[in-house]
C-alpha positions as CSV (number, residue, x, y, z in Angstrom):
1,X,116.0,36.5,101.1
2,X,116.8,39.0,104.1
3,X,115.4,42.0,103.9
4,X,117.1,45.1,105.4
5,X,115.6,48.6,104.5
6,X,117.3,51.1,102.8
7,X,118.9,53.3,105.0
8,X,117.7,56.6,103.2
9,X,114.5,55.8,103.0
10,X,112.9,58.4,104.8
11,X,115.0,61.4,102.8
12,X,112.7,61.5,99.6
13,X,109.3,61.3,101.5
14,X,107.5,64.3,103.0
15,X,105.2,63.7,106.2
16,X,102.8,65.9,107.3
17,X,101.0,66.4,110.5
18,X,97.8,64.3,111.2
19,X,95.4,67.2,112.0
20,X,96.3,68.7,115.9
21,X,98.0,65.2,116.8
22,X,101.6,64.6,117.0
23,X,101.3,61.9,114.1
24,X,103.1,62.9,111.0
25,X,101.9,60.5,108.0
26,X,103.9,60.2,105.1
27,X,102.6,61.8,102.2
28,X,101.2,58.7,100.3
29,X,100.1,55.8,102.1
30,X,99.4,51.9,101.1
31,X,96.3,50.6,101.4
32,X,95.7,46.6,101.1
33,X,92.2,46.4,99.9
34,X,93.2,44.9,96.8
35,X,96.0,42.8,95.5
36,X,97.4,41.6,99.0
37,X,94.6,38.5,99.6
38,X,94.6,34.7,99.0
39,X,94.1,35.4,95.4
40,X,96.9,36.9,94.7
41,X,100.6,36.3,94.7
42,X,102.4,36.2,98.1
43,X,105.8,37.2,96.9
44,X,104.3,40.0,94.7
45,X,102.4,41.1,97.8
46,X,105.8,41.4,99.5
47,X,107.8,42.8,97.4
48,X,105.2,46.2,96.8
49,X,105.5,46.0,100.9
50,X,109.3,45.9,101.1
51,X,109.4,48.6,98.5
52,X,107.3,50.7,99.7
53,X,108.8,51.4,103.3
54,X,112.3,51.5,101.5
55,X,110.5,54.8,99.9
56,X,109.5,56.2,103.0
57,X,105.6,55.0,103.5
58,X,105.2,54.3,106.9
59,X,101.5,53.8,107.0
60,X,99.7,50.6,105.8
61,X,96.3,50.4,106.0
62,X,93.9,47.4,106.4
63,X,90.3,46.2,107.1
64,X,88.6,43.3,108.6
65,X,86.9,42.3,105.2
66,X,90.4,43.2,103.1
67,X,91.4,40.1,100.8
68,X,89.9,38.0,99.0
69,X,89.2,36.4,100.8
70,X,87.9,38.5,103.6
71,X,90.6,38.6,106.4
72,X,93.4,37.2,104.2
73,X,95.3,40.5,103.5
74,X,95.7,41.0,107.1
75,X,96.7,37.1,107.4
76,X,99.4,38.0,104.6
77,X,100.7,41.5,106.0
78,X,101.1,39.6,109.3
79,X,102.9,37.0,107.9
80,X,105.3,39.4,105.5
81,X,106.0,41.5,109.1
82,X,107.2,38.8,110.8
83,X,109.7,37.9,108.1
84,X,110.8,41.1,107.3
85,X,110.0,43.9,109.6
86,X,112.0,42.0,112.7
87,X,113.4,43.8,115.9
88,X,112.4,47.8,116.3
89,X,111.1,48.0,112.8
90,X,107.5,47.8,113.8
91,X,108.0,50.7,115.7
92,X,108.6,52.9,112.4
93,X,105.1,51.7,111.3
94,X,101.6,53.1,111.3
95,X,99.3,49.9,110.6
96,X,95.7,50.7,110.5
97,X,92.6,48.4,110.6
98,X,88.8,48.5,110.2
99,X,85.6,46.9,110.9
100,X,82.1,47.9,110.0
101,X,81.0,45.9,106.7
102,X,80.1,42.2,106.8
103,X,82.5,40.0,108.1
104,X,81.1,36.7,109.6
105,X,77.6,35.4,109.7
106,X,74.7,36.3,112.3
107,X,73.5,39.4,114.0
108,X,77.0,40.4,115.6
109,X,79.2,40.0,112.2
110,X,78.8,43.7,110.5
111,X,78.3,47.6,111.2
112,X,79.2,49.2,114.4
113,X,77.8,47.5,117.6
114,X,80.6,47.5,120.4
115,X,80.2,43.5,120.4
116,X,81.3,43.7,116.8
117,X,83.9,46.7,116.5
118,X,85.9,44.6,119.8
119,X,85.5,41.2,118.4
120,X,86.8,42.1,115.1
121,X,89.9,43.9,116.5
122,X,90.7,41.0,118.0
123,X,90.3,38.7,115.2
124,X,92.5,41.3,113.3
125,X,95.4,41.3,115.8
126,X,95.5,37.3,115.8
127,X,95.4,37.3,112.1
128,X,98.6,40.0,112.0
129,X,100.5,38.7,114.9
130,X,100.1,42.1,116.7
131,X,99.8,43.4,120.0
132,X,98.3,46.6,119.0
133,X,97.1,48.7,115.5
134,X,98.3,52.0,115.2
135,X,95.0,53.2,114.5
136,X,91.6,51.5,114.5
137,X,88.6,53.0,112.8
138,X,84.7,52.5,112.7
139,X,84.9,51.7,108.7
140,X,81.5,53.1,108.4
141,X,78.5,54.8,110.0
142,X,75.3,52.4,111.6
143,X,72.0,53.6,111.1
144,X,70.9,51.5,113.6
145,X,73.1,51.7,116.4
146,X,73.8,54.7,118.7
147,X,76.6,56.7,117.8
148,X,77.7,56.6,121.3
149,X,77.9,53.2,121.4
150,X,80.2,52.9,118.2
151,X,82.6,55.8,119.7
152,X,82.5,54.1,122.8
153,X,83.9,51.1,121.5
154,X,86.5,52.9,119.9
155,X,87.6,54.6,123.0
156,X,87.5,51.4,124.6
157,X,90.2,49.9,121.7
158,X,92.6,52.8,122.6
159,X,92.1,52.6,126.5
160,X,92.5,48.6,126.4
161,X,96.5,49.5,124.7
162,X,95.0,47.3,121.3
163,X,94.9,50.4,119.4
164,X,96.8,53.8,119.6
165,X,94.5,56.2,118.2
166,X,90.5,56.2,117.1
167,X,89.6,56.7,113.3
168,X,86.4,57.3,111.2
169,X,85.6,56.3,107.3
170,X,83.0,56.9,105.4
171,X,80.8,59.7,107.5
172,X,79.2,62.5,106.4
173,X,80.1,65.6,107.7
174,X,77.4,65.8,110.2
175,X,77.6,62.5,111.7
176,X,81.5,62.7,111.8
177,X,81.0,66.2,113.4
178,X,79.3,64.4,116.5
179,X,81.3,61.6,116.2
180,X,84.1,63.9,116.9
181,X,82.2,65.3,120.1
182,X,81.8,62.1,121.6
183,X,85.1,61.3,121.3
184,X,86.7,63.9,122.3
185,X,84.5,63.7,125.5
186,X,85.6,60.4,126.1
187,X,89.2,61.4,126.2
188,X,90.1,60.1,123.0
189,X,90.1,62.4,120.1
190,X,89.6,61.3,116.9
191,X,92.9,61.6,114.8
192,X,91.8,60.5,111.1
193,X,88.7,60.5,108.9
194,X,89.2,58.2,105.7
195,X,86.6,59.2,102.9
196,X,86.3,58.1,99.4
197,X,87.5,61.3,97.5
198,X,89.0,61.8,93.7
199,X,88.5,63.8,90.6
200,X,85.4,61.7,90.0
201,X,83.6,61.7,93.8
202,X,84.1,64.6,95.0
203,X,81.3,64.7,98.4
204,X,84.2,65.7,100.6
205,X,84.1,69.1,99.5
206,X,80.3,69.9,100.4
207,X,81.4,70.4,104.2
208,X,83.2,67.4,105.3
209,X,86.6,69.1,104.8
210,X,85.7,72.2,106.5
211,X,85.0,69.7,109.6
212,X,87.8,67.9,109.6
213,X,89.7,71.3,110.1
214,X,87.7,72.8,112.5
215,X,88.5,69.6,114.5
216,X,91.5,69.2,114.1
217,X,91.2,65.8,112.2
218,X,93.5,64.6,109.5
219,X,91.9,63.4,106.4
220,X,93.1,60.2,104.1
221,X,91.5,59.6,101.1
222,X,90.9,56.2,99.6
223,X,90.3,55.3,95.9
224,X,92.3,58.4,94.8
225,X,92.1,57.1,91.3
226,X,89.0,55.8,91.2
227,X,89.7,52.4,91.5
228,X,92.2,52.7,88.4
229,X,89.8,55.0,85.8
230,X,92.3,57.9,86.5
231,X,95.1,56.1,85.0
232,X,95.9,55.1,81.5
233,X,94.8,51.6,81.7
234,X,91.4,52.3,80.6
235,X,92.4,54.5,77.5
236,X,91.9,51.9,74.6
237,X,89.1,50.0,76.7
238,X,88.8,47.4,79.7
239,X,92.2,45.5,79.4
240,X,92.5,42.1,80.5
241,X,93.3,41.5,84.0
242,X,92.1,45.0,84.9
243,X,89.7,45.7,88.2
244,X,87.2,46.4,85.4
245,X,87.4,43.0,84.3
246,X,87.9,40.8,87.4
247,X,84.1,39.5,88.9
248,X,85.3,39.9,92.6
249,X,86.2,43.7,91.8
250,X,84.2,46.7,92.8
251,X,84.6,48.7,89.5
252,X,82.0,47.6,86.8
253,X,82.6,47.8,83.3
254,X,79.4,50.1,83.4
255,X,81.2,52.2,84.9
256,X,83.2,53.3,82.1
257,X,80.9,54.9,79.8
258,X,82.2,56.7,76.3
259,X,81.1,60.2,78.2
260,X,83.9,59.3,81.1
261,X,86.7,57.9,78.7
262,X,86.5,61.2,77.3
263,X,87.1,63.1,80.5
264,X,90.0,60.4,81.1
265,X,91.6,60.8,78.0
266,X,91.2,65.0,78.0
267,X,92.6,64.8,81.6
268,X,95.7,62.3,80.6
269,X,96.3,65.1,77.8
270,X,97.0,68.0,80.7
271,X,99.1,65.4,82.4
272,X,101.2,64.6,79.5
273,X,101.9,68.5,79.3
274,X,103.0,68.1,82.9
275,X,105.5,65.5,82.2
276,X,103.5,63.1,84.5
277,X,101.2,60.4,84.1
278,X,97.4,60.6,84.5
279,X,97.4,58.7,88.3
280,X,100.3,61.0,89.2
281,X,98.0,64.2,88.5
282,X,95.2,63.0,89.8
283,X,97.5,62.2,93.2
284,X,98.9,65.9,93.0
285,X,95.2,67.3,92.6
286,X,94.3,65.6,96.1
287,X,97.4,67.1,97.9
288,X,96.6,70.5,96.8
289,X,94.5,71.2,99.7
290,X,96.7,71.4,102.7
291,X,93.7,69.6,104.7
292,X,94.8,66.3,103.3
293,X,97.1,64.4,105.2
294,X,97.9,61.5,103.1
295,X,96.6,60.0,100.3
296,X,95.9,56.2,100.5
297,X,97.3,54.1,97.0
298,X,96.5,50.8,96.5
299,X,99.4,49.0,94.1
300,X,99.4,45.8,92.0
301,X,103.3,45.8,91.3
302,X,106.4,47.6,92.0
303,X,106.5,49.6,88.9
304,X,103.1,50.7,89.8
305,X,104.1,51.8,93.6
306,X,107.1,53.6,91.8
307,X,105.2,55.6,89.4
308,X,102.8,56.6,91.9
309,X,105.2,57.5,94.5
310,X,107.1,59.4,92.0
311,X,104.0,62.3,91.6
312,X,106.0,63.7,94.4
313,X,108.8,65.0,92.0
314,X,106.3,67.5,91.0
315,X,103.6,68.6,93.1
316,X,102.6,72.2,92.0
317,X,99.7,72.3,90.1
318,X,99.4,76.0,88.6
319,X,96.2,78.1,88.6
320,X,95.6,77.8,84.9
321,X,96.1,74.1,85.1
322,X,93.4,73.7,88.3
323,X,90.7,75.9,86.0
324,X,91.7,73.2,82.5
325,X,90.8,70.6,85.1
326,X,88.1,71.7,86.5
327,X,86.5,72.6,83.1
328,X,86.8,68.6,82.0
329,X,85.3,67.5,85.4
330,X,82.5,69.9,85.3
331,X,81.5,67.9,81.9
332,X,78.8,65.7,83.1
333,X,79.7,62.2,82.6
């Protein structure tokens, strides 16, 4: 069936300025880390992306190695763009990709060299059938490559027109600060940083958020639901088909301890009192910090996507609610 986006798609989504830039990003962005690869159903992926855009999500986040198999999320996304986002609809999208993790064999297939980053970007553009991406990220810092070389590669990507903006991901505060200074000197200021951040993963609070604010850089947390732990999915154990049950997933059964389950149950009760799902409350908890530009969610179904987006119906956490959440989180899992 032909796809025509809803006319009112921008009426209900909130858009936030990304750092000091001219870019506005939706409060919720869609990541294609899981559920969009060759092992997944193409039509389901297509329906999720269509619904996301109909709900005002303009930002779609990928990386060279997303799948599984690596590269297939970009291929599928490119096919969906060609089928459904014709005409000038590409200009209504922010599409990002990354390079840094293992992608192909040999010494040039991962990390942060200029050779790898620019080769990977060319491959990503071919897979997605695009002339450019909006954001190109260094996916992780490389301890064996000068930071200047990695940042110069991002600068080249932007200056060549193959990317509009540069971003970094998984950089700790000191190395992020250095990266921002190098990029600024090169004339390609960093647009955004993508760290892992959730109720259960809070390292960004130890300086990184301050560095982002000082440098006018946006922030887009990934894994805001701790790969499904901060949902009602695991309240009664590990269900079949969940990330923890999949052999190719990053969430392991060992991550789901009895102590962690108790935390999840207590947080779920707090969410119920707000008339929200645990996932919705966990997303809102991240949004409370004005330094967070957009929260990057995944989705395995249209229903799951809708549930997450509905968190925007109640984005205010009272001081009392925040204290209760903090008291649960302080208990060692």
